[in-house]
C-alpha positions as CSV (number, residue, x, y, z in Angstrom):
1,M,14.6,-6.2,40.7
2,T,13.1,-9.4,39.3
3,A,14.6,-12.9,39.8
4,R,13.5,-16.3,38.5
5,Y,13.2,-19.2,40.9
6,V,12.8,-22.9,39.8
7,L,11.1,-25.1,42.3
8,T,12.4,-28.4,43.4
9,S,10.6,-31.4,44.9
10,T,12.0,-30.4,48.3
11,C,10.5,-26.9,48.0
12,I,7.1,-28.3,47.2
13,Q,7.1,-30.9,50.0
14,A,8.4,-28.6,52.7
15,G,6.8,-25.3,51.5
16,T,10.2,-23.7,51.4
17,M,12.4,-21.7,49.0
18,A,16.2,-21.9,49.1
19,L,18.1,-18.7,50.0
20,T,19.7,-18.1,46.6
21,A,22.3,-15.3,46.2
22,S,19.5,-12.9,45.1
23,L,17.3,-13.7,48.1
24,R,20.3,-13.4,50.5
25,Q,21.1,-10.0,49.3
26,R,17.6,-8.6,49.4
27,L,16.6,-10.3,52.7
28,L,19.8,-9.6,54.6
29,G,19.2,-9.0,58.3
30,K,15.5,-10.0,58.1
31,E,13.8,-12.8,60.0
32,R,10.3,-12.4,58.5
33,V,9.3,-11.4,55.0
34,L,5.9,-10.8,53.3
35,F,5.1,-12.4,49.9
36,V,2.2,-11.2,47.8
37,D,0.7,-13.4,45.1
38,E,-1.1,-12.6,41.9
39,D,-4.4,-12.1,43.7
40,G,-3.0,-9.8,46.4
41,E,-3.0,-12.5,49.0
42,V,-0.2,-12.1,51.6
43,Y,1.9,-14.8,53.0
44,E,4.2,-14.1,56.0
45,A,7.3,-16.3,55.8
46,E,10.2,-17.0,58.1
47,V,13.8,-16.5,56.9
48,D,15.8,-19.5,58.3
49,W,19.4,-18.4,57.8
50,K,20.8,-21.4,59.5
51,G,18.8,-23.8,57.4
52,G,19.4,-21.7,54.3
53,V,15.7,-21.5,53.3
54,V,12.5,-19.3,53.5
55,R,9.7,-21.2,55.2
56,G,5.9,-20.7,55.0
57,L,5.1,-20.9,51.2
58,A,3.2,-24.2,51.2
59,P,-0.2,-22.4,51.0
60,Y,0.9,-20.6,47.9
61,Y,2.3,-23.7,46.2
62,A,-1.0,-25.6,47.0
63,K,-3.1,-22.7,45.7
64,R,-1.3,-22.5,42.4
65,R,-1.0,-26.3,42.2
66,L,2.7,-25.9,41.5
67,A,5.1,-28.9,40.9
68,A,8.8,-29.5,40.7
69,N,10.7,-27.8,37.9
70,E,8.1,-25.1,37.5
71,A,9.3,-21.5,37.8
72,I,8.2,-18.4,39.8
73,L,9.1,-14.8,39.2
74,L,10.1,-12.9,42.4
75,H,9.8,-9.2,42.1
76,F,11.3,-7.2,45.0
77,R,9.3,-4.2,45.9
78,G,10.5,-2.5,49.1
79,E,9.6,-4.7,52.1
80,E,7.5,-7.1,50.0
81,V,8.2,-9.8,47.4
82,E,5.7,-10.3,44.7
83,L,5.1,-13.8,43.4
84,K,4.1,-14.7,39.9
85,A,3.9,-18.3,38.8
86,L,5.0,-18.7,35.2
87,P,2.5,-20.5,32.9
88,R,3.1,-24.2,32.3
89,A,4.1,-25.4,28.9
90,P,1.0,-26.7,27.1
91,F,0.8,-30.5,26.9
92,H,0.3,-32.0,23.5
93,P,-0.5,-35.7,23.6
94,P,1.0,-37.8,20.9
95,Q,-1.3,-38.3,18.0
96,P,-1.8,-41.9,16.8
97,E,-0.4,-42.7,13.4
98,R,-3.0,-42.7,10.6
99,P,-3.1,-45.8,8.5
100,P,-2.0,-45.1,4.9
101,E,-4.8,-44.4,2.6
102,K,-5.0,-46.1,-0.8
103,E,-6.2,-43.1,-2.6
104,R,-6.5,-39.5,-1.5
105,P,-8.0,-36.8,-3.6
106,P,-5.6,-34.0,-4.3
107,E,-5.9,-31.1,-1.9
108,P,-6.5,-27.6,-3.3
109,E,-3.4,-25.5,-3.5
110,K,-3.2,-23.1,-0.5
111,R,-2.2,-19.6,-1.1
112,R,0.6,-18.6,1.2
113,V,0.4,-15.1,2.8
114,R,3.4,-13.7,4.4
115,V,2.7,-11.6,7.5
116,T,5.4,-9.4,9.0
117,P,4.8,-9.2,12.8
118,Y,5.0,-6.0,14.7
119,P,8.0,-5.7,17.0
120,K,7.1,-6.8,20.6
121,E,8.0,-3.3,21.8
122,V,5.2,-1.8,19.6
123,L,2.6,-4.4,20.6
124,F,3.5,-4.4,24.3
125,P,5.3,-1.2,25.1
126,H,4.9,-1.7,28.9
127,E,5.7,-5.4,29.0
128,P,8.6,-6.0,31.4
129,G,11.5,-7.9,30.0
130,F,11.0,-7.0,26.3
131,R,14.6,-5.9,26.4
132,E,17.2,-8.0,28.1
133,P,19.3,-6.3,30.7
134,P,23.0,-5.8,29.9
135,G,25.2,-8.9,30.3
136,V,27.2,-6.9,32.9
137,T,24.3,-7.1,35.4
138,E,25.6,-10.3,37.1
139,D,29.1,-8.8,37.6
140,L,27.6,-5.6,39.0
141,R,25.5,-7.7,41.4
142,R,28.7,-9.4,42.6
143,L,30.0,-5.9,43.3
144,G,26.9,-5.0,45.4
145,F,24.7,-3.3,42.7
146,L,21.2,-4.4,42.2
147,L,19.2,-3.8,39.0
148,E,16.1,-1.6,39.4
149,G,15.0,-1.5,35.8
150,G,15.6,0.2,32.5
151,P,16.6,1.4,30.0
152,P,18.4,3.5,31.1
153,W,19.5,0.6,33.3
154,V,19.5,1.8,36.9
155,Y,21.6,-0.1,39.5
156,K,21.7,0.7,43.2
157,A,24.1,-0.2,45.9
158,P,22.8,0.4,49.4
159,L,25.4,1.7,51.8
160,G,23.6,2.3,55.1
161,R,22.2,5.8,55.1
162,R,23.2,6.5,51.5
163,Q,23.4,4.6,48.3
164,V,25.4,4.6,45.0
165,V,23.2,4.9,41.9
166,L,24.5,4.1,38.4
167,A,22.5,4.6,35.2
168,L,23.8,2.9,32.1
169,L,22.9,3.1,28.4
170,R,24.1,0.7,25.7
171,P,24.8,1.8,22.1
172,G,21.5,2.3,20.3
173,E,19.4,2.7,23.4
174,G,19.5,6.5,23.4
175,G,21.7,9.6,23.6
176,V,23.1,11.8,26.4
177,G,19.7,13.5,26.9
178,L,18.3,10.3,28.4
179,L,21.1,10.2,31.0
180,K,20.9,13.9,32.0
181,P,17.9,13.6,34.4
182,Y,19.7,10.8,36.4
183,R,22.9,12.9,36.6
184,Q,20.8,15.8,37.9
185,Q,19.4,13.6,40.6
186,G,22.9,12.6,41.9
187,A,23.3,9.4,40.0
188,Y,26.4,8.4,38.1
189,A,25.4,8.2,34.4
190,A,27.5,6.5,31.7
191,F,27.5,4.7,28.4
192,L,28.2,0.9,28.5
193,A,30.3,-0.3,25.6
194,P,33.2,-2.6,25.0
195,E,36.8,-1.3,25.2
196,S,37.1,-1.5,21.5
197,E,34.2,1.0,21.1
198,K,35.0,3.5,23.9
199,G,36.3,6.0,21.3
200,A,32.7,6.4,20.0
201,V,31.4,7.5,23.4
202,P,30.4,11.2,23.3
203,E,33.0,13.6,24.6
204,G,32.6,14.3,28.3
205,A,30.1,11.5,28.9
206,G,30.7,8.8,31.4
207,Y,32.0,5.5,30.2
208,V,31.9,1.9,31.7
209,S,33.3,-1.1,29.9
210,P,32.1,-4.7,30.6
211,E,35.7,-5.8,30.6
212,A,36.6,-3.4,33.4
213,V,33.7,-4.5,35.5
214,G,34.6,-8.2,35.0
215,R,38.2,-7.3,36.0
216,L,36.8,-5.7,39.2
217,V,35.0,-8.9,40.1
218,R,38.1,-11.0,39.6
219,L,40.0,-8.4,41.7
220,K,37.5,-8.9,44.5
221,A,38.7,-12.5,44.9
222,R,42.0,-11.1,46.2
223,F,41.1,-7.7,47.7
224,P,38.1,-6.2,49.6
225,V,36.6,-4.4,46.6
226,S,33.3,-2.6,47.5
227,P,30.8,-0.3,45.7
228,L,32.8,2.6,47.1
229,D,35.8,1.6,44.9
230,L,33.6,1.6,41.8
231,E,32.2,4.9,42.9
232,D,35.7,6.4,43.0
233,L,36.3,5.3,39.5
234,L,32.9,6.6,38.4
235,R,33.8,10.1,39.8
236,E,36.7,10.1,37.4
237,G,34.3,9.6,34.6
238,R,35.7,6.4,33.0
239,V,35.6,2.8,34.3
240,D,37.9,1.1,31.8
241,L,40.7,-1.5,32.1
242,E,43.3,1.2,32.5
243,A,41.5,2.7,35.5
244,V,40.9,-0.7,37.1
245,E,44.6,-1.6,36.7
246,A,45.5,1.6,38.5
247,L,43.1,0.6,41.3
248,E,44.7,-2.8,41.5
249,D,48.2,-1.3,41.9
250,R,46.9,0.9,44.8
251,L,45.3,-2.1,46.5
252,V,48.5,-4.2,46.1
253,A,50.5,-1.4,47.7
254,E,48.0,-1.0,50.6
255,L,47.1,-4.6,51.4
256,S,49.6,-6.9,49.7
257,E,49.0,-10.5,50.9
258,R,46.4,-9.5,53.5
259,G,43.8,-8.8,50.9
260,A,42.1,-12.3,51.1
261,L,41.7,-11.9,54.9
262,A,40.3,-8.4,54.4
263,A,37.8,-9.7,51.9
264,F,36.8,-12.5,54.2
265,L,36.3,-10.0,57.1
266,L,34.0,-7.9,54.8
267,L,32.0,-11.1,54.2
268,L,31.6,-11.8,58.0
269,A,30.6,-8.1,58.5
270,R,27.2,-9.0,56.9
271,K,26.5,-11.5,59.7
272,R,24.4,-10.6,62.7
273,L,26.0,-10.6,66.2
274,G,25.4,-14.1,67.7
275,E,24.5,-15.7,64.4
276,V,25.4,-19.3,64.0
277,F,26.5,-20.6,60.6
278,L,27.9,-23.7,59.0
279,L,31.3,-23.8,57.2
280,P,29.8,-25.3,53.9
281,D,27.2,-22.4,53.8
282,L,29.9,-19.8,54.4
283,E,32.1,-21.4,51.7
284,A,29.1,-21.2,49.3
285,E,28.6,-17.5,50.1
286,A,32.3,-16.8,49.7
287,L,32.3,-18.4,46.2
288,E,29.7,-15.8,45.2
289,E,32.3,-13.2,46.2
290,G,35.1,-14.9,44.3
291,L,36.8,-16.3,47.5
292,T,38.1,-19.9,47.5
293,P,37.0,-22.5,50.2
294,E,40.7,-22.6,51.3
295,V,40.6,-18.9,52.2
296,V,37.4,-19.4,54.2
297,R,38.8,-22.4,56.1
298,Q,42.0,-20.6,56.9
299,G,40.0,-17.5,57.9
300,V,37.8,-19.2,60.4
301,E,40.8,-21.0,62.0
302,L,42.6,-17.7,62.3
303,L,39.7,-15.6,63.6
304,S,38.7,-18.3,66.2
305,Q,42.1,-17.8,68.0
306,P,43.8,-15.0,69.9
307,P,44.2,-12.1,69.4
308,F,41.0,-12.0,67.2
309,L,38.5,-14.2,69.0
310,L,35.9,-13.1,66.5
311,L,34.4,-16.6,66.1
312,K,33.6,-19.3,68.5
313,R,33.7,-23.0,67.4
314,L,30.5,-24.7,68.6
315,S,31.2,-28.1,66.9
316,P,33.2,-29.3,63.9
317,G,32.1,-27.0,61.0
318,E,29.8,-24.8,63.1
319,F,30.7,-21.3,64.3
320,L,29.2,-18.4,66.3
321,L,29.9,-14.8,65.6
322,R,31.0,-13.5,69.0
323,Q,31.6,-9.9,68.1
324,E,30.7,-7.5,65.3
325,V,33.6,-7.2,62.9
326,E,34.1,-3.5,63.4
327,E,34.2,-3.9,67.2
328,A,36.7,-6.8,66.9
329,L,39.0,-4.7,64.8
330,R,38.8,-1.9,67.4
331,D,39.8,-4.4,70.1
332,L,42.6,-5.6,67.9
333,E,43.8,-2.1,67.4
334,A,43.8,-1.4,71.1
335,F,45.7,-4.6,71.7
336,A,48.3,-3.6,69.1
337,Q,48.7,-0.2,70.6
338,G,49.1,-1.7,74.1
339,V,51.9,-4.1,72.9
340,R,53.6,-1.2,71.0
341,G,53.5,0.9,74.2
342,R,55.0,-1.9,76.2
343,L,57.8,-2.3,73.7
344,N,58.6,1.4,73.8
345,R,58.8,1.3,77.6
346,V,61.0,-1.9,77.7
347,Y,63.3,-1.2,74.7
348,G,63.1,2.6,74.6
349,G,61.6,2.7,71.1
350,A,64.5,0.6,69.7
């Protein structure tokens, strides 16, 4: 996956890089990270989750003589992040105006030759980025899928010991034969096309529509939608609006008004035990998931009190994760069973 990062004056002065959504996803759970520059030089940096930055990049900024508003490409390769400073725009000083000349000899007529350039794909067949990734990439990222490359465009969602792999082709990028190797390797392979064009998808081939993926992202603002939900739809072969609407009906029946709290608990499950975080930072992360600041504020108040006691308030707007979310839910389940048992004894199951 490759991301573009634009430097600010604060980045240059402090030798830092803000933890954007892309960096947060790829560095989740890490305290140190290795950056490798264009010359192979390695920089070990610290991930400051509380401060919301990566520290230790001042030597690289100085080496490349970088300034504010310049951009860097970040290419994530396993445990390392490759750095590539984008070239500066050439500076053209203003030319002084030439005084008008009284008489100028006529210039010989120049013959115009029209040259048809070769397509970039022909001149630079291995140049990354000569084809833009699908517009659905950002929505898939919000659902937990990271772009690996393409075409076919391969997205991966890590799920602990396993991962969900999705390979997509847009109309004009190739036929079913290009998707077959991915399907043989266990990936979900499908054609990506608007709802209005799904009738043109080959019979028996997988299908994903951008409208359906966008609907899933909006659904995630209300319910705890995960890569597993998208995987369930992919198993059925078609991720279209009809399939997403059916999923929404199931979630409404299962979770009803508790969906926002469930989505907030999934957000907290990414935190490390004992991690301290600020409310504004948590609200910013929640916005990436489609959750409103109001849901976050209500959530931290609720989860700081009995019977949850998942969070501990350290100061106004500062919280500590006291338990892992899964463990807290087990404790809550045991509490509910204990109360239910007491009710049965006192009231005889009435």
